[in-house]
Jmol script that loads the backbone (N, CA, C; Angstrom):
load data "model"
ATOM      1  N   MET A   1      89.263  29.913  77.762  1.00  0.00           N
ATOM      2  CA  MET A   1      88.001  30.174  78.393  1.00  0.00           C
ATOM      3  C   MET A   1      87.176  28.569  78.777  1.00  0.00           C
ATOM      4  N   ARG A   2      86.742  28.181  80.174  1.00  0.00           N
ATOM      5  CA  ARG A   2      86.610  27.132  80.121  1.00  0.00           C
ATOM      6  C   ARG A   2      84.431  26.989  80.371  1.00  0.00           C
ATOM      7  N   ILE A   3      83.978  27.926  79.516  1.00  0.00           N
ATOM      8  CA  ILE A   3      82.803  28.158  79.411  1.00  0.00           C
ATOM      9  C   ILE A   3      82.212  26.673  78.773  1.00  0.00           C
ATOM     10  N   ARG A   4      82.627  25.883  77.493  1.00  0.00           N
ATOM     11  CA  ARG A   4      82.099  24.964  77.025  1.00  0.00           C
ATOM     12  C   ARG A   4      82.150  23.664  77.764  1.00  0.00           C
ATOM     13  N   GLU A   5      83.174  23.575  78.771  1.00  0.00           N
ATOM     14  CA  GLU A   5      83.006  22.451  79.604  1.00  0.00           C
ATOM     15  C   GLU A   5      82.557  22.715  81.232  1.00  0.00           C
ATOM     16  N   LEU A   6      82.128  23.834  81.475  1.00  0.00           N
ATOM     17  CA  LEU A   6      80.775  24.393  82.483  1.00  0.00           C
ATOM     18  C   LEU A   6      79.555  23.667  81.865  1.00  0.00           C
ATOM     19  N   ARG A   7      79.650  24.706  80.508  1.00  0.00           N
ATOM     20  CA  ARG A   7      77.882  24.274  80.017  1.00  0.00           C
ATOM     21  C   ARG A   7      77.743  22.826  79.775  1.00  0.00           C
ATOM     22  N   LYS A   8      78.914  21.847  79.156  1.00  0.00           N
ATOM     23  CA  LYS A   8      78.650  20.520  79.307  1.00  0.00           C
ATOM     24  C   LYS A   8      78.193  19.888  80.379  1.00  0.00           C
ATOM     25  N   SER A   9      79.253  20.013  81.774  1.00  0.00           N
ATOM     26  CA  SER A   9      79.022  19.585  82.923  1.00  0.00           C
ATOM     27  C   SER A   9      77.393  19.642  83.627  1.00  0.00           C
ATOM     28  N   LYS A  10      77.110  20.696  83.074  1.00  0.00           N
ATOM     29  CA  LYS A  10      75.884  21.056  83.662  1.00  0.00           C
ATOM     30  C   LYS A  10      74.638  20.270  82.855  1.00  0.00           C
ATOM     31  N   GLY A  11      75.006  20.155  81.678  1.00  0.00           N
ATOM     32  CA  GLY A  11      73.934  19.362  80.510  1.00  0.00           C
ATOM     33  C   GLY A  11      73.069  20.324  79.896  1.00  0.00           C
ATOM     34  N   TYR A  12      73.455  21.771  79.781  1.00  0.00           N
ATOM     35  CA  TYR A  12      72.901  22.905  79.097  1.00  0.00           C
ATOM     36  C   TYR A  12      73.397  22.634  77.205  1.00  0.00           C
ATOM     37  N   THR A  13      72.303  23.398  77.067  1.00  0.00           N
ATOM     38  CA  THR A  13      72.721  23.776  75.383  1.00  0.00           C
ATOM     39  C   THR A  13      73.123  24.991  75.359  1.00  0.00           C
ATOM     40  N   GLN A  14      73.481  25.603  74.267  1.00  0.00           N
ATOM     41  CA  GLN A  14      74.044  26.908  74.285  1.00  0.00           C
ATOM     42  C   GLN A  14      72.560  27.892  73.971  1.00  0.00           C
ATOM     43  N   LEU A  15      71.653  27.317  73.733  1.00  0.00           N
ATOM     44  CA  LEU A  15      70.490  28.148  73.775  1.00  0.00           C
ATOM     45  C   LEU A  15      69.724  28.075  75.343  1.00  0.00           C
ATOM     46  N   GLN A  16      70.158  27.439  76.057  1.00  0.00           N
ATOM     47  CA  GLN A  16      69.629  27.381  77.240  1.00  0.00           C
ATOM     48  C   GLN A  16      70.357  28.149  77.970  1.00  0.00           C
ATOM     49  N   VAL A  17      71.593  28.527  77.941  1.00  0.00           N
ATOM     50  CA  VAL A  17      73.027  29.145  78.664  1.00  0.00           C
ATOM     51  C   VAL A  17      72.062  30.814  78.160  1.00  0.00           C
ATOM     52  N   GLN A  18      71.807  31.048  76.852  1.00  0.00           N
ATOM     53  CA  GLN A  18      71.174  32.558  76.436  1.00  0.00           C
ATOM     54  C   GLN A  18      70.244  32.601  77.169  1.00  0.00           C
ATOM     55  N   MET A  19      68.928  31.858  77.202  1.00  0.00           N
ATOM     56  CA  MET A  19      67.896  31.984  78.017  1.00  0.00           C
ATOM     57  C   MET A  19      68.170  32.432  79.526  1.00  0.00           C
ATOM     58  N   MET A  20      69.219  31.422  80.017  1.00  0.00           N
ATOM     59  CA  MET A  20      69.291  31.753  81.577  1.00  0.00           C
ATOM     60  C   MET A  20      70.015  32.771  81.910  1.00  0.00           C
ATOM     61  N   THR A  21      70.888  33.461  81.053  1.00  0.00           N
ATOM     62  CA  THR A  21      71.703  34.622  81.285  1.00  0.00           C
ATOM     63  C   THR A  21      71.467  35.698  80.707  1.00  0.00           C
ATOM     64  N   GLY A  22      70.588  35.697  79.243  1.00  0.00           N
ATOM     65  CA  GLY A  22      70.048  36.777  78.623  1.00  0.00           C
ATOM     66  C   GLY A  22      71.052  37.432  77.284  1.00  0.00           C
ATOM     67  N   ILE A  23      72.189  36.411  77.360  1.00  0.00           N
ATOM     68  CA  ILE A  23      73.598  36.652  76.337  1.00  0.00           C
ATOM     69  C   ILE A  23      73.101  36.319  75.404  1.00  0.00           C
ATOM     70  N   ASP A  24      72.951  36.969  74.225  1.00  0.00           N
ATOM     71  CA  ASP A  24      72.879  36.491  72.935  1.00  0.00           C
ATOM     72  C   ASP A  24      73.636  35.304  72.523  1.00  0.00           C
ATOM     73  N   GLN A  25      72.803  34.421  71.943  1.00  0.00           N
ATOM     74  CA  GLN A  25      73.308  33.035  71.316  1.00  0.00           C
ATOM     75  C   GLN A  25      74.282  33.515  70.390  1.00  0.00           C
ATOM     76  N   SER A  26      74.419  34.354  69.778  1.00  0.00           N
ATOM     77  CA  SER A  26      75.640  34.168  68.861  1.00  0.00           C
ATOM     78  C   SER A  26      76.790  34.700  69.562  1.00  0.00           C
ATOM     79  N   ASP A  27      76.524  35.966  70.376  1.00  0.00           N
ATOM     80  CA  ASP A  27      77.835  36.018  71.118  1.00  0.00           C
ATOM     81  C   ASP A  27      78.003  34.827  72.389  1.00  0.00           C
ATOM     82  N   TYR A  28      77.299  34.572  72.619  1.00  0.00           N
ATOM     83  CA  TYR A  28      77.563  33.276  73.817  1.00  0.00           C
ATOM     84  C   TYR A  28      78.626  31.857  72.748  1.00  0.00           C
ATOM     85  N   SER A  29      78.180  31.781  71.264  1.00  0.00           N
ATOM     86  CA  SER A  29      78.785  30.996  70.830  1.00  0.00           C
ATOM     87  C   SER A  29      80.519  31.319  70.601  1.00  0.00           C
ATOM     88  N   LYS A  30      80.424  32.726  70.232  1.00  0.00           N
ATOM     89  CA  LYS A  30      81.816  33.100  69.588  1.00  0.00           C
ATOM     90  C   LYS A  30      82.583  33.331  71.079  1.00  0.00           C
ATOM     91  N   ILE A  31      81.976  33.659  72.094  1.00  0.00           N
ATOM     92  CA  ILE A  31      82.693  33.482  73.785  1.00  0.00           C
ATOM     93  C   ILE A  31      83.440  32.182  74.036  1.00  0.00           C
ATOM     94  N   GLU A  32      82.381  31.043  73.602  1.00  0.00           N
ATOM     95  CA  GLU A  32      82.693  29.734  73.829  1.00  0.00           C
ATOM     96  C   GLU A  32      83.937  28.988  72.710  1.00  0.00           C
ATOM     97  N   ARG A  33      83.863  29.802  71.751  1.00  0.00           N
ATOM     98  CA  ARG A  33      85.143  29.331  70.481  1.00  0.00           C
ATOM     99  C   ARG A  33      86.607  30.459  70.808  1.00  0.00           C
ATOM    100  N   GLU A  34      86.327  31.094  71.693  1.00  0.00           N
ATOM    101  CA  GLU A  34      87.116  32.053  71.945  1.00  0.00           C
ATOM    102  C   GLU A  34      87.275  33.430  70.779  1.00  0.00           C
ATOM    103  N   LEU A  35      86.310  33.472  70.275  1.00  0.00           N
ATOM    104  CA  LEU A  35      86.469  34.579  69.167  1.00  0.00           C
ATOM    105  C   LEU A  35      86.010  35.807  69.634  1.00  0.00           C
ATOM    106  N   LYS A  36      85.554  36.106  71.048  1.00  0.00           N
ATOM    107  CA  LYS A  36      84.969  37.061  71.539  1.00  0.00           C
ATOM    108  C   LYS A  36      85.205  37.178  73.205  1.00  0.00           C
ATOM    109  N   GLU A  37      85.808  37.855  73.520  1.00  0.00           N
ATOM    110  CA  GLU A  37      85.991  38.110  75.424  1.00  0.00           C
ATOM    111  C   GLU A  37      84.627  38.561  75.891  1.00  0.00           C
ATOM    112  N   PRO A  38      83.883  37.780  76.998  1.00  0.00           N
ATOM    113  CA  PRO A  38      82.831  38.527  77.418  1.00  0.00           C
ATOM    114  C   PRO A  38      83.048  39.754  78.273  1.00  0.00           C
ATOM    115  N   THR A  39      82.258  40.359  78.228  1.00  0.00           N
ATOM    116  CA  THR A  39      81.798  41.670  78.576  1.00  0.00           C
ATOM    117  C   THR A  39      81.913  41.409  80.463  1.00  0.00           C
ATOM    118  N   PHE A  40      82.035  42.364  81.169  1.00  0.00           N
ATOM    119  CA  PHE A  40      82.131  42.051  82.681  1.00  0.00           C
ATOM    120  C   PHE A  40      80.449  41.465  83.199  1.00  0.00           C
ATOM    121  N   THR A  41      79.743  42.198  82.370  1.00  0.00           N
ATOM    122  CA  THR A  41      78.143  41.741  82.650  1.00  0.00           C
ATOM    123  C   THR A  41      78.438  40.207  82.285  1.00  0.00           C
ATOM    124  N   GLN A  42      78.470  39.469  80.794  1.00  0.00           N
ATOM    125  CA  GLN A  42      78.121  38.522  80.638  1.00  0.00           C
ATOM    126  C   GLN A  42      79.041  37.672  81.433  1.00  0.00           C
ATOM    127  N   CYS A  43      80.541  37.937  82.115  1.00  0.00           N
ATOM    128  CA  CYS A  43      81.174  37.009  82.668  1.00  0.00           C
ATOM    129  C   CYS A  43      80.581  36.965  84.101  1.00  0.00           C
ATOM    130  N   LYS A  44      80.289  37.779  84.657  1.00  0.00           N
ATOM    131  CA  LYS A  44      79.208  37.726  86.054  1.00  0.00           C
ATOM    132  C   LYS A  44      77.931  37.044  85.900  1.00  0.00           C
ATOM    133  N   ALA A  45      77.429  37.055  84.897  1.00  0.00           N
ATOM    134  CA  ALA A  45      76.078  36.194  84.544  1.00  0.00           C
ATOM    135  C   ALA A  45      76.357  34.775  84.344  1.00  0.00           C
ATOM    136  N   LEU A  46      77.847  34.452  83.708  1.00  0.00           N
ATOM    137  CA  LEU A  46      78.073  33.076  83.383  1.00  0.00           C
ATOM    138  C   LEU A  46      78.482  32.392  84.514  1.00  0.00           C
ATOM    139  N   ALA A  47      79.320  33.309  85.734  1.00  0.00           N
ATOM    140  CA  ALA A  47      79.959  32.505  86.743  1.00  0.00           C
ATOM    141  C   ALA A  47      78.781  32.059  87.715  1.00  0.00           C
ATOM    142  N   GLU A  48      77.703  33.339  87.899  1.00  0.00           N
ATOM    143  CA  GLU A  48      76.800  32.741  88.859  1.00  0.00           C
ATOM    144  C   GLU A  48      75.944  31.786  88.184  1.00  0.00           C
ATOM    145  N   LEU A  49      75.665  31.695  86.872  1.00  0.00           N
ATOM    146  CA  LEU A  49      74.748  30.453  86.463  1.00  0.00           C
ATOM    147  C   LEU A  49      75.683  29.223  86.696  1.00  0.00           C
ATOM    148  N   PHE A  50      77.171  29.147  86.357  1.00  0.00           N
ATOM    149  CA  PHE A  50      77.720  28.017  86.768  1.00  0.00           C
ATOM    150  C   PHE A  50      78.247  27.495  88.195  1.00  0.00           C
ATOM    151  N   GLY A  51      78.115  28.512  88.898  1.00  0.00           N
ATOM    152  CA  GLY A  51      78.377  27.993  90.351  1.00  0.00           C
ATOM    153  C   GLY A  51      79.866  28.450  90.273  1.00  0.00           C
ATOM    154  N   THR A  52      80.326  29.436  90.079  1.00  0.00           N
ATOM    155  CA  THR A  52      81.827  29.412  90.023  1.00  0.00           C
ATOM    156  C   THR A  52      82.200  31.038  90.113  1.00  0.00           C
ATOM    157  N   SER A  53      83.341  31.254  90.102  1.00  0.00           N
ATOM    158  CA  SER A  53      83.894  32.764  90.127  1.00  0.00           C
ATOM    159  C   SER A  53      84.209  33.079  88.645  1.00  0.00           C
ATOM    160  N   MET A  54      84.181  34.679  88.756  1.00  0.00           N
ATOM    161  CA  MET A  54      84.741  35.129  87.055  1.00  0.00           C
ATOM    162  C   MET A  54      86.136  34.794  86.967  1.00  0.00           C
ATOM    163  N   ASP A  55      86.983  34.659  87.986  1.00  0.00           N
ATOM    164  CA  ASP A  55      88.311  34.176  87.856  1.00  0.00           C
ATOM    165  C   ASP A  55      88.420  32.877  87.392  1.00  0.00           C
ATOM    166  N   TYR A  56      87.418  32.304  87.903  1.00  0.00           N
ATOM    167  CA  TYR A  56      87.582  31.120  86.864  1.00  0.00           C
ATOM    168  C   TYR A  56      87.109  30.970  85.848  1.00  0.00           C
ATOM    169  N   ILE A  57      86.289  31.610  85.189  1.00  0.00           N
ATOM    170  CA  ILE A  57      85.736  31.630  83.847  1.00  0.00           C
ATOM    171  C   ILE A  57      86.839  32.433  83.042  1.00  0.00           C
ATOM    172  N   ALA A  58      87.443  33.211  83.581  1.00  0.00           N
ATOM    173  CA  ALA A  58      88.484  33.905  82.515  1.00  0.00           C
ATOM    174  C   ALA A  58      89.888  33.275  82.654  1.00  0.00           C
ATOM    175  N   GLY A  59      90.104  31.992  83.444  1.00  0.00           N
ATOM    176  CA  GLY A  59      91.044  31.121  83.489  1.00  0.00           C
ATOM    177  C   GLY A  59      92.384  31.855  84.478  1.00  0.00           C
ATOM    178  N   ARG A  60      92.036  32.875  85.189  1.00  0.00           N
ATOM    179  CA  ARG A  60      92.559  33.511  86.387  1.00  0.00           C
ATOM    180  C   ARG A  60      93.001  32.406  87.633  1.00  0.00           C
ATOM    181  N   THR A  61      92.123  31.438  87.910  1.00  0.00           N
ATOM    182  CA  THR A  61      92.544  30.581  88.797  1.00  0.00           C
ATOM    183  C   THR A  61      91.982  29.273  88.186  1.00  0.00           C
ATOM    184  N   ASP A  62      92.773  28.149  89.061  1.00  0.00           N
ATOM    185  CA  ASP A  62      92.086  26.635  88.589  1.00  0.00           C
ATOM    186  C   ASP A  62      90.873  26.350  89.689  1.00  0.00           C
ATOM    187  N   ASN A  63      91.000  27.192  91.071  1.00  0.00           N
ATOM    188  CA  ASN A  63      89.713  27.025  91.944  1.00  0.00           C
ATOM    189  C   ASN A  63      88.345  27.035  91.282  1.00  0.00           C
ATOM    190  N   LEU A  64      87.560  26.057  91.173  1.00  0.00           N
ATOM    191  CA  LEU A  64      86.498  25.940  90.678  1.00  0.00           C
ATOM    192  C   LEU A  64      85.263  26.772  91.658  1.00  0.00           C
ATOM    193  N   GLU A  65      85.700  26.647  93.128  1.00  0.00           N
ATOM    194  CA  GLU A  65      84.809  27.280  94.061  1.00  0.00           C
ATOM    195  C   GLU A  65      84.475  28.486  93.821  1.00  0.00           C
ATOM    196  N   PRO A  66      83.128  29.004  94.111  1.00  0.00           N
ATOM    197  CA  PRO A  66      83.111  30.644  93.946  1.00  0.00           C
ATOM    198  C   PRO A  66      83.320  30.998  95.337  1.00  0.00           C
ATOM    199  N   TYR A  67      83.582  32.465  95.274  1.00  0.00           N
ATOM    200  CA  TYR A  67      84.280  33.393  96.420  1.00  0.00           C
ATOM    201  C   TYR A  67      82.883  33.698  97.418  1.00  0.00           C
ATOM    202  N   GLY A  68      83.460  33.783  98.646  1.00  0.00           N
ATOM    203  CA  GLY A  68      82.177  34.080  99.452  1.00  0.00           C
ATOM    204  C   GLY A  68      81.805  35.116  99.509  1.00  0.00           C
ATOM    205  N   LYS A  69      80.549  35.646  99.248  1.00  0.00           N
ATOM    206  CA  LYS A  69      79.916  36.763  99.536  1.00  0.00           C
ATOM    207  C   LYS A  69      80.847  38.060 100.848  1.00  0.00           C
ATOM    208  N   MET A  70      81.301  39.037 100.124  1.00  0.00           N
ATOM    209  CA  MET A  70      81.847  40.074 101.056  1.00  0.00           C
ATOM    210  C   MET A  70      80.969  40.686 102.040  1.00  0.00           C
ATOM    211  N   THR A  71      81.158  40.706 103.638  1.00  0.00           N
ATOM    212  CA  THR A  71      80.139  41.510 104.180  1.00  0.00           C
ATOM    213  C   THR A  71      80.908  42.990 104.905  1.00  0.00           C
ATOM    214  N   GLN A  72      80.100  43.607 105.422  1.00  0.00           N
ATOM    215  CA  GLN A  72      80.834  44.951 105.640  1.00  0.00           C
ATOM    216  C   GLN A  72      80.165  45.035 107.512  1.00  0.00           C
TER     217      GLN A  72
END
end "model"
wireframe off; spacefill off
backbone 0.3
color backbone group
C-alpha cells in the first residue's frame, strides 16, 4: 500500500485523514501498516482524498494520475 507516502506528501496526520474520509483511525492505522485491507468504500474515499485512482492505492498501477470520469 502506498497510503502512508500519499498521506505524508499531503502533510496530513492520520487523524486528519480519518476526519476527512470518515475511516476509523484505528482501521486507518492498520491499513497503513498493511495489517488490514481497506474496504471498497475506504479505498474509494482514500483515492478521492489523495487525488489518485483506487488501482494506485492497491498497487495495481504505478500511474499516480486519477482516471477520467466515464460519460454516457
